[in-house]
N, C-alpha and C positions, 0 to 999 in steps of 0.2 A: 265948862268943867275941863280942867286940865288932867292929863293922864301922868302918873308918876314916871319919871324918867327911868329908864332901865340903866343899871350900873353898866359903866363902860367895862369891857372885858379886861381882864389882867393877864400880863405876860408872866410866865414862870420860867426862869432859868437855872437849871441844874448846873451848878458850877463844880468841877472837878479839877484834879491835878493834872491828868494826861499821862500818856504812856506810848512808848514806841510800839508795843504790842497791840495790834489792832482788836484783839479779843478783849483787851482790859476794859474797854468802854461799854461791854455788852451790858452789864449791871446797871449803869447809869442809864442807858437807852431804855432799858425795861421799866426803870422807875418812871421815866418821862412817858412811856406807852400807859402805864396804870395810871398816872394823872390824867392823861388825855381821855382815858375811858371812864374815869370817874367824874371829870369836869370837862364835858365836851366843848364848852364855849371858851375855855381857856386856851391860850396859845402857849406851848410848852416847848422848850429847846434845851439843848445840852451845849455847855461851852467849856473850854478847858484852857488851864493856865499855861501849859507848855507840853510840847511834844506830840500834841493832838490838835486838829482843828474841828470846829471853829473857836476862835478866842472869843472872850466875853464882849470886847467892843464890836465885834462883827455881829454877834447875836443880838445883842442890844440895839445896834443900829438897824437891823433888819426888822425887829420888832416895832421899833419907833416909826421906821419907814411905812409899815403897815397901819399905823394908826394909833397903836397903843400909847397911852400916856401913863400907865402905871406898870412897873416891872418888879417882881419880887425874885430876889437872887437867893437860892438856897445851897449854901456851901456842903458839898457832899463829902466831907471831911470827918473821919473818925475821931482823930486826934486834933488838938486845936494848936497846931505848930505855927511856924513863921508865916506860912502861906496865908492861913485862915486870920491870924492875928495882925499882919501887916500888909501883905501884898494884896490882898483883896480889898480891904478898906481904902487903900490908894487907888485901886482900879475904880472902885465905885464913886470915890470922890472925883475921879476925873471924867467919869461917865456923867456925874451930877453937873460939873462944870461945863461939859460939851452940850448937854441937853437940860438947861435949867427949868423947861416945861414940864418935865417927865418926873413923876415921882418914883423913887426907887427905894425898896425896902429890902434891907440886907438881913437875913435871918442868921441866927447863931448856926454854927456848924451842926449837922446832923447828929454827930456823936456826943453833943452835949444835951441832947433831948432826952428826958426821962423814959419816953415811950420807947425809943430805940434802944435805951440801955436795958430796960425790962425784956424787950423781946430778943436782944442778943442773949441774955442771961437765961431766958427760957429755951432758946435754941440751943445752948450749951448744956443745960439740963436733960432735956427732952428733944433730941435731934430728930 
């Protein structure tokens, strides 16, 4: 009798713009900590487009080197500007070309998620 194989752990990368201000990234890191607390078997990391390190290729490379074969990239953008529409898909396409054995899942920007939209409305109504 064979036992069912355990699903391989997934890496979750929270991808944000970046800032020269070191305090700017604290909310993104807080989200990563919440994810880790809720899903302890996931590897969670933050990556940034510019002005802050680490960048997306570095984080993805580290996760792949640790043995992960599936990475979910979550754009932590409220608006869907050029970075989310153009820059990020190009970065992910390059990652896929560099690591064809890895499954990359690029989610929509968090600002497009109806759950977040509802939560922000609720915060505005009842802070």
